[in-house]
Each structure stands twice: as structure tokens, then as C-alpha cells.
PyMOL Python script that loads the backbone (N, CA, C, O; Angstrom):
from pymol import cmd

cmd.read_pdbstr("""\
ATOM      1  N   UNK A   1      52.365 118.833  78.884  1.00  0.00           N
ATOM      2  CA  UNK A   1      53.398 119.538  79.602  1.00  0.00           C
ATOM      3  C   UNK A   1      53.437 119.098  81.067  1.00  0.00           C
ATOM      4  O   UNK A   1      54.510 118.943  81.651  1.00  0.00           O
ATOM      5  N   UNK A   2      52.253 118.900  81.651  1.00  0.00           N
ATOM      6  CA  UNK A   2      52.197 118.497  83.053  1.00  0.00           C
ATOM      7  C   UNK A   2      52.846 117.136  83.255  1.00  0.00           C
ATOM      8  O   UNK A   2      53.551 116.923  84.242  1.00  0.00           O
ATOM      9  N   UNK A   3      52.611 116.216  82.326  1.00  0.00           N
ATOM     10  CA  UNK A   3      53.211 114.886  82.440  1.00  0.00           C
ATOM     11  C   UNK A   3      54.731 114.986  82.364  1.00  0.00           C
ATOM     12  O   UNK A   3      55.437 114.301  83.104  1.00  0.00           O
ATOM     13  N   UNK A   4      55.231 115.828  81.480  1.00  0.00           N
ATOM     14  CA  UNK A   4      56.675 116.013  81.356  1.00  0.00           C
ATOM     15  C   UNK A   4      57.256 116.605  82.640  1.00  0.00           C
ATOM     16  O   UNK A   4      58.322 116.188  83.092  1.00  0.00           O
ATOM     17  N   UNK A   5      56.557 117.571  83.220  1.00  0.00           N
ATOM     18  CA  UNK A   5      57.030 118.170  84.468  1.00  0.00           C
ATOM     19  C   UNK A   5      57.074 117.131  85.587  1.00  0.00           C
ATOM     20  O   UNK A   5      57.994 117.132  86.404  1.00  0.00           O
ATOM     21  N   UNK A   6      56.065 116.236  85.621  1.00  0.00           N
ATOM     22  CA  UNK A   6      56.049 115.177  86.628  1.00  0.00           C
ATOM     23  C   UNK A   6      57.256 114.267  86.465  1.00  0.00           C
ATOM     24  O   UNK A   6      57.890 113.885  87.449  1.00  0.00           O
ATOM     25  N   UNK A   7      57.574 113.920  85.221  1.00  0.00           N
ATOM     26  CA  UNK A   7      58.727 113.059  84.947  1.00  0.00           C
ATOM     27  C   UNK A   7      60.009 113.731  85.419  1.00  0.00           C
ATOM     28  O   UNK A   7      60.845 113.099  86.063  1.00  0.00           O
ATOM     29  N   UNK A   8      60.162 115.001  85.101  1.00  0.00           N
ATOM     30  CA  UNK A   8      61.378 115.721  85.484  1.00  0.00           C
ATOM     31  C   UNK A   8      61.496 115.844  87.002  1.00  0.00           C
ATOM     32  O   UNK A   8      62.588 115.700  87.552  1.00  0.00           O
ATOM     33  N   UNK A   9      60.372 116.110  87.684  1.00  0.00           N
ATOM     34  CA  UNK A   9      60.406 116.217  89.139  1.00  0.00           C
ATOM     35  C   UNK A   9      60.705 114.873  89.779  1.00  0.00           C
ATOM     36  O   UNK A   9      61.347 114.813  90.827  1.00  0.00           O
ATOM     37  N   UNK A  10      60.243 113.794  89.157  1.00  0.00           N
ATOM     38  CA  UNK A  10      60.456 112.451  89.717  1.00  0.00           C
ATOM     39  C   UNK A  10      61.933 112.097  89.791  1.00  0.00           C
ATOM     40  O   UNK A  10      62.333 111.283  90.624  1.00  0.00           O
ATOM     41  N   UNK A  11      62.735 112.688  88.945  1.00  0.00           N
ATOM     42  CA  UNK A  11      64.176 112.407  88.964  1.00  0.00           C
ATOM     43  C   UNK A  11      64.814 112.899  90.252  1.00  0.00           C
ATOM     44  O   UNK A  11      65.813 112.333  90.695  1.00  0.00           O
ATOM     45  N   UNK A  12      64.259 113.945  90.864  1.00  0.00           N
ATOM     46  CA  UNK A  12      64.890 114.570  92.021  1.00  0.00           C
ATOM     47  C   UNK A  12      64.123 114.361  93.327  1.00  0.00           C
ATOM     48  O   UNK A  12      64.699 114.500  94.405  1.00  0.00           O
ATOM     49  N   UNK A  13      62.861 114.036  93.247  1.00  0.00           N
ATOM     50  CA  UNK A  13      62.044 113.853  94.445  1.00  0.00           C
ATOM     51  C   UNK A  13      61.889 112.361  94.719  1.00  0.00           C
ATOM     52  O   UNK A  13      61.306 111.650  93.900  1.00  0.00           O
ATOM     53  N   UNK A  14      62.398 111.863  95.858  1.00  0.00           N
ATOM     54  CA  UNK A  14      62.332 110.426  96.124  1.00  0.00           C
ATOM     55  C   UNK A  14      60.905 109.889  96.185  1.00  0.00           C
ATOM     56  O   UNK A  14      60.660 108.757  95.768  1.00  0.00           O
ATOM     57  N   UNK A  15      59.964 110.674  96.694  1.00  0.00           N
ATOM     58  CA  UNK A  15      58.572 110.215  96.752  1.00  0.00           C
ATOM     59  C   UNK A  15      57.992 110.064  95.349  1.00  0.00           C
ATOM     60  O   UNK A  15      57.323 109.076  95.049  1.00  0.00           O
ATOM     61  N   UNK A  16      58.249 111.036  94.507  1.00  0.00           N
ATOM     62  CA  UNK A  16      57.763 110.947  93.130  1.00  0.00           C
ATOM     63  C   UNK A  16      58.468 109.829  92.376  1.00  0.00           C
ATOM     64  O   UNK A  16      57.870 109.186  91.513  1.00  0.00           O
ATOM     65  N   UNK A  17      59.731 109.596  92.696  1.00  0.00           N
ATOM     66  CA  UNK A  17      60.480 108.524  92.028  1.00  0.00           C
ATOM     67  C   UNK A  17      59.836 107.166  92.343  1.00  0.00           C
ATOM     68  O   UNK A  17      59.688 106.328  91.454  1.00  0.00           O
ATOM     69  N   UNK A  18      59.458 106.954  93.591  1.00  0.00           N
ATOM     70  CA  UNK A  18      58.794 105.705  93.981  1.00  0.00           C
ATOM     71  C   UNK A  18      57.450 105.585  93.266  1.00  0.00           C
ATOM     72  O   UNK A  18      57.111 104.518  92.754  1.00  0.00           O
ATOM     73  N   UNK A  19      56.688 106.674  93.230  1.00  0.00           N
ATOM     74  CA  UNK A  19      55.398 106.665  92.535  1.00  0.00           C
ATOM     75  C   UNK A  19      55.589 106.349  91.068  1.00  0.00           C
ATOM     76  O   UNK A  19      54.868 105.519  90.515  1.00  0.00           O
ATOM     77  N   UNK A  20      56.546 106.994  90.430  1.00  0.00           N
ATOM     78  CA  UNK A  20      56.809 106.785  89.006  1.00  0.00           C
ATOM     79  C   UNK A  20      57.198 105.332  88.737  1.00  0.00           C
ATOM     80  O   UNK A  20      56.716 104.730  87.777  1.00  0.00           O
ATOM     81  N   UNK A  21      58.057 104.770  89.569  1.00  0.00           N
ATOM     82  CA  UNK A  21      58.459 103.369  89.402  1.00  0.00           C
ATOM     83  C   UNK A  21      57.262 102.434  89.575  1.00  0.00           C
ATOM     84  O   UNK A  21      57.129 101.449  88.850  1.00  0.00           O
ATOM     85  N   UNK A  22      56.400 102.743  90.529  1.00  0.00           N
ATOM     86  CA  UNK A  22      55.202 101.924  90.762  1.00  0.00           C
ATOM     87  C   UNK A  22      54.263 101.981  89.553  1.00  0.00           C
ATOM     88  O   UNK A  22      53.726 100.958  89.129  1.00  0.00           O
ATOM     89  N   UNK A  23      54.074 103.163  89.012  1.00  0.00           N
ATOM     90  CA  UNK A  23      53.218 103.300  87.829  1.00  0.00           C
ATOM     91  C   UNK A  23      53.785 102.500  86.663  1.00  0.00           C
ATOM     92  O   UNK A  23      53.045 101.797  85.975  1.00  0.00           O
ATOM     93  N   UNK A  24      55.083 102.601  86.438  1.00  0.00           N
ATOM     94  CA  UNK A  24      55.700 101.888  85.328  1.00  0.00           C
ATOM     95  C   UNK A  24      55.648 100.377  85.526  1.00  0.00           C
ATOM     96  O   UNK A  24      55.371  99.641  84.579  1.00  0.00           O
ATOM     97  N   UNK A  25      55.907  99.912  86.726  1.00  0.00           N
ATOM     98  CA  UNK A  25      55.950  98.470  86.953  1.00  0.00           C
ATOM     99  C   UNK A  25      54.569  97.829  86.858  1.00  0.00           C
ATOM    100  O   UNK A  25      54.458  96.623  86.634  1.00  0.00           O
ATOM    101  N   UNK A  26      53.526  98.622  87.026  1.00  0.00           N
ATOM    102  CA  UNK A  26      52.163  98.100  86.933  1.00  0.00           C
ATOM    103  C   UNK A  26      51.491  98.476  85.617  1.00  0.00           C
ATOM    104  O   UNK A  26      50.268  98.403  85.496  1.00  0.00           O
ATOM    105  N   UNK A  27      52.280  98.872  84.647  1.00  0.00           N
ATOM    106  CA  UNK A  27      51.796  99.182  83.288  1.00  0.00           C
ATOM    107  C   UNK A  27      50.752 100.295  83.259  1.00  0.00           C
ATOM    108  O   UNK A  27      49.719 100.177  82.599  1.00  0.00           O
ATOM    109  N   UNK A  28      51.034 101.363  83.976  1.00  0.00           N
ATOM    110  CA  UNK A  28      50.188 102.554  83.905  1.00  0.00           C
ATOM    111  C   UNK A  28      50.928 103.648  83.151  1.00  0.00           C
ATOM    112  O   UNK A  28      52.158 103.696  83.141  1.00  0.00           O
ATOM    113  N   UNK A  29      50.163 104.517  82.526  1.00  0.00           N
ATOM    114  CA  UNK A  29      50.728 105.647  81.794  1.00  0.00           C
ATOM    115  C   UNK A  29      50.232 106.941  82.429  1.00  0.00           C
ATOM    116  O   UNK A  29      49.095 107.012  82.894  1.00  0.00           O
ATOM    117  N   UNK A  30      51.075 107.950  82.449  1.00  0.00           N
ATOM    118  CA  UNK A  30      50.693 109.284  82.895  1.00  0.00           C
ATOM    119  C   UNK A  30      50.638 110.144  81.645  1.00  0.00           C
ATOM    120  O   UNK A  30      51.649 110.347  80.972  1.00  0.00           O
ATOM    121  N   UNK A  31      49.436 110.651  81.339  1.00  0.00           N
ATOM    122  CA  UNK A  31      49.220 111.382  80.098  1.00  0.00           C
ATOM    123  C   UNK A  31      48.735 112.798  80.374  1.00  0.00           C
ATOM    124  O   UNK A  31      48.039 113.048  81.358  1.00  0.00           O
ATOM    125  N   UNK A  32      49.102 113.702  79.512  1.00  0.00           N
ATOM    126  CA  UNK A  32      48.549 115.054  79.566  1.00  0.00           C
ATOM    127  C   UNK A  32      47.133 115.001  79.004  1.00  0.00           C
ATOM    128  O   UNK A  32      46.883 114.327  78.005  1.00  0.00           O
ATOM    129  N   UNK A  33      46.218 115.704  79.636  1.00  0.00           N
ATOM    130  CA  UNK A  33      44.843 115.748  79.148  1.00  0.00           C
ATOM    131  C   UNK A  33      44.663 116.935  78.214  1.00  0.00           C
ATOM    132  O   UNK A  33      45.497 117.839  78.166  1.00  0.00           O
ATOM    133  N   UNK A  34      43.562 116.917  77.475  1.00  0.00           N
ATOM    134  CA  UNK A  34      43.295 118.063  76.613  1.00  0.00           C
ATOM    135  C   UNK A  34      42.658 119.183  77.440  1.00  0.00           C
ATOM    136  O   UNK A  34      42.281 118.976  78.593  1.00  0.00           O
ATOM    137  N   UNK A  35      42.549 120.319  76.862  1.00  0.00           N
ATOM    138  CA  UNK A  35      41.955 121.501  77.486  1.00  0.00           C
ATOM    139  C   UNK A  35      42.652 121.917  78.781  1.00  0.00           C
ATOM    140  O   UNK A  35      42.052 122.564  79.640  1.00  0.00           O
ATOM    141  N   UNK A  36      43.923 121.539  78.912  1.00  0.00           N
ATOM    142  CA  UNK A  36      44.738 121.963  80.058  1.00  0.00           C
ATOM    143  C   UNK A  36      44.148 121.536  81.398  1.00  0.00           C
ATOM    144  O   UNK A  36      44.196 122.289  82.371  1.00  0.00           O
ATOM    145  N   UNK A  37      43.588 120.322  81.449  1.00  0.00           N
ATOM    146  CA  UNK A  37      42.962 119.847  82.678  1.00  0.00           C
ATOM    147  C   UNK A  37      43.928 119.103  83.589  1.00  0.00           C
ATOM    148  O   UNK A  37      43.519 118.609  84.640  1.00  0.00           O
ATOM    149  N   UNK A  38      45.179 119.012  83.217  1.00  0.00           N
ATOM    150  CA  UNK A  38      46.159 118.345  84.068  1.00  0.00           C
ATOM    151  C   UNK A  38      46.598 117.013  83.489  1.00  0.00           C
ATOM    152  O   UNK A  38      46.795 116.881  82.282  1.00  0.00           O
ATOM    153  N   UNK A  39      46.749 116.024  84.368  1.00  0.00           N
ATOM    154  CA  UNK A  39      47.228 114.722  83.923  1.00  0.00           C
ATOM    155  C   UNK A  39      46.164 113.658  84.200  1.00  0.00           C
ATOM    156  O   UNK A  39      45.259 113.848  85.014  1.00  0.00           O
ATOM    157  N   UNK A  40      46.305 112.545  83.501  1.00  0.00           N
ATOM    158  CA  UNK A  40      45.446 111.382  83.726  1.00  0.00           C
ATOM    159  C   UNK A  40      46.343 110.160  83.861  1.00  0.00           C
ATOM    160  O   UNK A  40      47.359 110.045  83.175  1.00  0.00           O
ATOM    161  N   UNK A  41      45.965 109.257  84.743  1.00  0.00           N
ATOM    162  CA  UNK A  41      46.684 107.997  84.910  1.00  0.00           C
ATOM    163  C   UNK A  41      45.764 106.909  84.366  1.00  0.00           C
ATOM    164  O   UNK A  41      44.644 106.732  84.847  1.00  0.00           O
ATOM    165  N   UNK A  42      46.246 106.182  83.357  1.00  0.00           N
ATOM    166  CA  UNK A  42      45.443 105.136  82.718  1.00  0.00           C
ATOM    167  C   UNK A  42      46.281 103.878  82.571  1.00  0.00           C
ATOM    168  O   UNK A  42      47.510 103.929  82.531  1.00  0.00           O
ATOM    169  N   UNK A  43      45.591 102.750  82.492  1.00  0.00           N
ATOM    170  CA  UNK A  43      46.331 101.511  82.260  1.00  0.00           C
ATOM    171  C   UNK A  43      46.797 101.473  80.812  1.00  0.00           C
ATOM    172  O   UNK A  43      46.130 101.990  79.915  1.00  0.00           O
ATOM    173  N   UNK A  44      47.931 100.862  80.605  1.00  0.00           N
ATOM    174  CA  UNK A  44      48.473 100.740  79.256  1.00  0.00           C
ATOM    175  C   UNK A  44      47.504  99.968  78.361  1.00  0.00           C
ATOM    176  O   UNK A  44      47.325 100.322  77.196  1.00  0.00           O
ATOM    177  N   UNK A  45      46.878  98.916  78.895  1.00  0.00           N
ATOM    178  CA  UNK A  45      45.928  98.112  78.119  1.00  0.00           C
ATOM    179  C   UNK A  45      44.738  98.958  77.666  1.00  0.00           C
ATOM    180  O   UNK A  45      44.306  98.854  76.518  1.00  0.00           O
ATOM    181  N   UNK A  46      44.202  99.796  78.565  1.00  0.00           N
ATOM    182  CA  UNK A  46      43.079 100.660  78.204  1.00  0.00           C
ATOM    183  C   UNK A  46      43.481 101.640  77.104  1.00  0.00           C
ATOM    184  O   UNK A  46      42.734 101.848  76.148  1.00  0.00           O
ATOM    185  N   UNK A  47      44.658 102.238  77.243  1.00  0.00           N
ATOM    186  CA  UNK A  47      45.124 103.228  76.269  1.00  0.00           C
ATOM    187  C   UNK A  47      45.279 102.601  74.887  1.00  0.00           C
ATOM    188  O   UNK A  47      44.861 103.187  73.888  1.00  0.00           O
ATOM    189  N   UNK A  48      45.873 101.424  74.825  1.00  0.00           N
ATOM    190  CA  UNK A  48      46.051 100.732  73.541  1.00  0.00           C
ATOM    191  C   UNK A  48      44.689 100.392  72.940  1.00  0.00           C
ATOM    192  O   UNK A  48      44.484 100.548  71.736  1.00  0.00           O
ATOM    193  N   UNK A  49      43.760  99.926  73.775  1.00  0.00           N
ATOM    194  CA  UNK A  49      42.417  99.599  73.306  1.00  0.00           C
ATOM    195  C   UNK A  49      41.717 100.835  72.734  1.00  0.00           C
ATOM    196  O   UNK A  49      41.104 100.763  71.669  1.00  0.00           O
ATOM    197  N   UNK A  50      41.805 101.958  73.434  1.00  0.00           N
ATOM    198  CA  UNK A  50      41.181 103.191  72.954  1.00  0.00           C
ATOM    199  C   UNK A  50      41.812 103.684  71.650  1.00  0.00           C
ATOM    200  O   UNK A  50      41.106 104.129  70.746  1.00  0.00           O
ATOM    201  N   UNK A  51      43.126 103.605  71.557  1.00  0.00           N
ATOM    202  CA  UNK A  51      43.804 104.003  70.313  1.00  0.00           C
ATOM    203  C   UNK A  51      43.348 103.126  69.156  1.00  0.00           C
ATOM    204  O   UNK A  51      43.070 103.624  68.065  1.00  0.00           O
ATOM    205  N   UNK A  52      43.272 101.827  69.392  1.00  0.00           N
ATOM    206  CA  UNK A  52      42.831 100.896  68.358  1.00  0.00           C
ATOM    207  C   UNK A  52      41.396 101.197  67.934  1.00  0.00           C
ATOM    208  O   UNK A  52      41.089 101.205  66.742  1.00  0.00           O
ATOM    209  N   UNK A  53      40.519 101.444  68.905  1.00  0.00           N
ATOM    210  CA  UNK A  53      39.123 101.768  68.587  1.00  0.00           C
ATOM    211  C   UNK A  53      39.020 103.028  67.736  1.00  0.00           C
ATOM    212  O   UNK A  53      38.278 103.061  66.754  1.00  0.00           O
ATOM    213  N   UNK A  54      39.754 104.049  68.109  1.00  0.00           N
ATOM    214  CA  UNK A  54      39.664 105.308  67.376  1.00  0.00           C
ATOM    215  C   UNK A  54      40.278 105.196  65.982  1.00  0.00           C
ATOM    216  O   UNK A  54      39.737 105.734  65.017  1.00  0.00           O
ATOM    217  N   UNK A  55      41.407 104.499  65.880  1.00  0.00           N
ATOM    218  CA  UNK A  55      42.044 104.361  64.572  1.00  0.00           C
ATOM    219  C   UNK A  55      41.257 103.456  63.624  1.00  0.00           C
ATOM    220  O   UNK A  55      41.404 103.560  62.406  1.00  0.00           O
ATOM    221  N   UNK A  56      40.428 102.579  64.169  1.00  0.00           N
ATOM    222  CA  UNK A  56      39.645 101.698  63.305  1.00  0.00           C
ATOM    223  C   UNK A  56      38.282 102.306  62.948  1.00  0.00           C
ATOM    224  O   UNK A  56      37.494 101.678  62.241  1.00  0.00           O
ATOM    225  N   UNK A  57      38.003 103.509  63.426  1.00  0.00           N
ATOM    226  CA  UNK A  57      36.766 104.209  63.089  1.00  0.00           C
ATOM    227  C   UNK A  57      36.900 104.784  61.678  1.00  0.00           C
ATOM    228  O   UNK A  57      37.547 105.814  61.485  1.00  0.00           O
ATOM    229  N   UNK A  58      36.295 104.129  60.703  1.00  0.00           N
ATOM    230  CA  UNK A  58      36.468 104.500  59.295  1.00  0.00           C
ATOM    231  C   UNK A  58      35.813 105.836  58.940  1.00  0.00           C
ATOM    232  O   UNK A  58      36.104 106.402  57.887  1.00  0.00           O
ATOM    233  N   UNK A  59      34.937 106.344  59.804  1.00  0.00           N
ATOM    234  CA  UNK A  59      34.346 107.657  59.521  1.00  0.00           C
ATOM    235  C   UNK A  59      35.315 108.785  59.868  1.00  0.00           C
ATOM    236  O   UNK A  59      35.112 109.929  59.462  1.00  0.00           O
ATOM    237  N   UNK A  60      36.369 108.460  60.622  1.00  0.00           N
ATOM    238  CA  UNK A  60      37.340 109.470  61.034  1.00  0.00           C
ATOM    239  C   UNK A  60      38.714 109.212  60.420  1.00  0.00           C
ATOM    240  O   UNK A  60      39.395 110.149  60.003  1.00  0.00           O
ATOM    241  N   UNK A  61      39.119 107.952  60.366  1.00  0.00           N
ATOM    242  CA  UNK A  61      40.459 107.591  59.900  1.00  0.00           C
ATOM    243  C   UNK A  61      40.383 106.791  58.603  1.00  0.00           C
ATOM    244  O   UNK A  61      39.438 106.038  58.368  1.00  0.00           O
ATOM    245  N   UNK A  62      41.380 106.971  57.791  1.00  0.00           N
ATOM    246  CA  UNK A  62      41.469 106.245  56.530  1.00  0.00           C
ATOM    247  C   UNK A  62      42.864 105.625  56.443  1.00  0.00           C
ATOM    248  O   UNK A  62      43.870 106.300  56.661  1.00  0.00           O
ATOM    249  N   UNK A  63      42.907 104.340  56.123  1.00  0.00           N
ATOM    250  CA  UNK A  63      44.202 103.684  55.974  1.00  0.00           C
ATOM    251  C   UNK A  63      44.843 104.154  54.672  1.00  0.00           C
ATOM    252  O   UNK A  63      44.189 104.229  53.631  1.00  0.00           O
ATOM    253  N   UNK A  64      46.129 104.467  54.750  1.00  0.00           N
ATOM    254  CA  UNK A  64      46.854 104.910  53.562  1.00  0.00           C
ATOM    255  C   UNK A  64      48.040 103.985  53.338  1.00  0.00           C
ATOM    256  O   UNK A  64      48.460 103.250  54.232  1.00  0.00           O
ATOM    257  N   UNK A  65      48.563 104.041  52.129  1.00  0.00           N
ATOM    258  CA  UNK A  65      49.698 103.182  51.779  1.00  0.00           C
ATOM    259  C   UNK A  65      50.978 103.716  52.429  1.00  0.00           C
ATOM    260  O   UNK A  65      51.033 104.863  52.873  1.00  0.00           O
ATOM    261  N   UNK A  66      51.989 102.875  52.475  1.00  0.00           N
ATOM    262  CA  UNK A  66      53.290 103.305  53.010  1.00  0.00           C
ATOM    263  C   UNK A  66      53.840 104.481  52.211  1.00  0.00           C
ATOM    264  O   UNK A  66      54.424 105.408  52.771  1.00  0.00           O
ATOM    265  N   UNK A  67      53.644 104.429  50.891  1.00  0.00           N
ATOM    266  CA  UNK A  67      54.136 105.511  50.021  1.00  0.00           C
ATOM    267  C   UNK A  67      53.459 106.826  50.367  1.00  0.00           C
ATOM    268  O   UNK A  67      54.120 107.859  50.472  1.00  0.00           O
ATOM    269  N   UNK A  68      52.135 106.792  50.546  1.00  0.00           N
ATOM    270  CA  UNK A  68      51.407 108.007  50.912  1.00  0.00           C
ATOM    271  C   UNK A  68      51.857 108.526  52.277  1.00  0.00           C
ATOM    272  O   UNK A  68      51.993 109.734  52.471  1.00  0.00           O
ATOM    273  N   UNK A  69      52.086 107.618  53.217  1.00  0.00           N
ATOM    274  CA  UNK A  69      52.512 108.005  54.551  1.00  0.00           C
ATOM    275  C   UNK A  69      53.875 108.696  54.502  1.00  0.00           C
ATOM    276  O   UNK A  69      54.091 109.711  55.165  1.00  0.00           O
ATOM    277  N   UNK A  70      54.785 108.139  53.714  1.00  0.00           N
ATOM    278  CA  UNK A  70      56.120 108.737  53.593  1.00  0.00           C
ATOM    279  C   UNK A  70      56.019 110.119  52.960  1.00  0.00           C
ATOM    280  O   UNK A  70      56.696 111.049  53.398  1.00  0.00           O
ATOM    281  N   UNK A  71      55.184 110.266  51.937  1.00  0.00           N
ATOM    282  CA  UNK A  71      55.021 111.561  51.277  1.00  0.00           C
ATOM    283  C   UNK A  71      54.432 112.589  52.242  1.00  0.00           C
ATOM    284  O   UNK A  71      54.879 113.735  52.275  1.00  0.00           O
ATOM    285  N   UNK A  72      53.442 112.190  53.018  1.00  0.00           N
ATOM    286  CA  UNK A  72      52.844 113.122  53.989  1.00  0.00           C
ATOM    287  C   UNK A  72      53.846 113.504  55.083  1.00  0.00           C
ATOM    288  O   UNK A  72      53.886 114.655  55.519  1.00  0.00           O
ATOM    289  N   UNK A  73      54.639 112.551  55.516  1.00  0.00           N
ATOM    290  CA  UNK A  73      55.673 112.852  56.513  1.00  0.00           C
ATOM    291  C   UNK A  73      56.687 113.831  55.944  1.00  0.00           C
ATOM    292  O   UNK A  73      57.136 114.738  56.644  1.00  0.00           O
ATOM    293  N   UNK A  74      57.051 113.653  54.684  1.00  0.00           N
ATOM    294  CA  UNK A  74      57.981 114.577  54.029  1.00  0.00           C
ATOM    295  C   UNK A  74      57.376 115.973  53.915  1.00  0.00           C
ATOM    296  O   UNK A  74      58.081 116.969  54.080  1.00  0.00           O
ATOM    297  N   UNK A  75      56.068 116.055  53.633  1.00  0.00           N
ATOM    298  CA  UNK A  75      55.394 117.353  53.553  1.00  0.00           C
ATOM    299  C   UNK A  75      55.434 118.061  54.907  1.00  0.00           C
ATOM    300  O   UNK A  75      55.693 119.262  54.982  1.00  0.00           O
ATOM    301  N   UNK A  76      55.176 117.308  55.969  1.00  0.00           N
ATOM    302  CA  UNK A  76      55.220 117.889  57.315  1.00  0.00           C
ATOM    303  C   UNK A  76      56.629 118.374  57.629  1.00  0.00           C
ATOM    304  O   UNK A  76      56.809 119.458  58.182  1.00  0.00           O
ATOM    305  N   UNK A  77      57.624 117.570  57.275  1.00  0.00           N
ATOM    306  CA  UNK A  77      59.013 117.957  57.524  1.00  0.00           C
ATOM    307  C   UNK A  77      59.362 119.243  56.778  1.00  0.00           C
ATOM    308  O   UNK A  77      60.032 120.118  57.326  1.00  0.00           O
ATOM    309  N   UNK A  78      58.913 119.355  55.539  1.00  0.00           N
ATOM    310  CA  UNK A  78      59.180 120.580  54.757  1.00  0.00           C
ATOM    311  C   UNK A  78      58.508 121.786  55.399  1.00  0.00           C
ATOM    312  O   UNK A  78      59.104 122.860  55.479  1.00  0.00           O
ATOM    313  N   UNK A  79      57.285 121.618  55.851  1.00  0.00           N
ATOM    314  CA  UNK A  79      56.573 122.721  56.503  1.00  0.00           C
ATOM    315  C   UNK A  79      57.281 123.156  57.788  1.00  0.00           C
ATOM    316  O   UNK A  79      57.395 124.349  58.067  1.00  0.00           O
ATOM    317  N   UNK A  80      57.748 122.199  58.553  1.00  0.00           N
ATOM    318  CA  UNK A  80      58.464 122.516  59.794  1.00  0.00           C
ATOM    319  C   UNK A  80      59.732 123.302  59.484  1.00  0.00           C
ATOM    320  O   UNK A  80      60.049 124.271  60.174  1.00  0.00           O
ATOM    321  N   UNK A  81      60.453 122.889  58.457  1.00  0.00           N
ATOM    322  CA  UNK A  81      61.678 123.616  58.078  1.00  0.00           C
ATOM    323  C   UNK A  81      61.357 125.048  57.663  1.00  0.00           C
ATOM    324  O   UNK A  81      62.074 125.980  58.027  1.00  0.00           O
ATOM    325  N   UNK A  82      60.277 125.222  56.900  1.00  0.00           N
ATOM    326  CA  UNK A  82      59.888 126.566  56.452  1.00  0.00           C
ATOM    327  C   UNK A  82      59.505 127.439  57.652  1.00  0.00           C
ATOM    328  O   UNK A  82      59.911 128.597  57.742  1.00  0.00           O
ATOM    329  N   UNK A  83      58.723 126.870  58.565  1.00  0.00           N
ATOM    330  CA  UNK A  83      58.255 127.630  59.712  1.00  0.00           C
ATOM    331  C   UNK A  83      59.357 127.935  60.733  1.00  0.00           C
ATOM    332  O   UNK A  83      59.259 128.902  61.488  1.00  0.00           O
ATOM    333  N   UNK A  84      60.400 127.108  60.752  1.00  0.00           N
ATOM    334  CA  UNK A  84      61.458 127.321  61.739  1.00  0.00           C
ATOM    335  C   UNK A  84      62.519 128.310  61.273  1.00  0.00           C
ATOM    336  O   UNK A  84      63.440 128.620  62.028  1.00  0.00           O
ATOM    337  N   UNK A  85      62.410 128.799  60.073  1.00  0.00           N
ATOM    338  CA  UNK A  85      63.400 129.790  59.586  1.00  0.00           C
ATOM    339  C   UNK A  85      62.875 131.172  59.661  1.00  0.00           C
ATOM    340  O   UNK A  85      63.572 132.118  59.294  1.00  0.00           O
TER     341      UNK A  85
END
""", "prot")
cmd.dss("prot")
cmd.show_as("cartoon", "prot")
cmd.util.cbc("prot")
cmd.orient("prot")
């Protein structure tokens, strides 16, 4: 949420707009942290590396087929529809 608020404020605040443009042009990402600790600024390369490391951890993640992925996505969509009514 904090990252989204920063993006929205950057549209109207010239100082934040310059900061936001600088972050984007240098391949940095502004991310919301867990446990409501605010935001973190990380390099895009670091973030991709960390995502790859975590997704390749076979004790936590399991590769599934495209068919299984589509079925799970459909299950999530059905649950969202049920919960939103």
C-alpha cells in the first residue's frame, strides 16, 4: 500500500516525480515490505535474482504443468466470485 501511495503522490509532487523517474531510469523498484514496515528500494537485478532463487527452491516450490496452472487459476477465480457476492 505504501508503494502505491508513493506512486500516486509522485504524480502531483514535482520532487517525488523526479525521484520516481530517477529510480525507474536506474532500474530500481519500490516495493511494499511485509509486516507493515514501509517500503524498500531494491535493484531490479537483485529482485529478479531473489525471485529466481526462491522459485527454484524445490523444498518450497514445485513446478506444475500448464494444465494444472490453468486449473488452479480457474479455482482461484471461482473462489473470488463466490466471496465477492
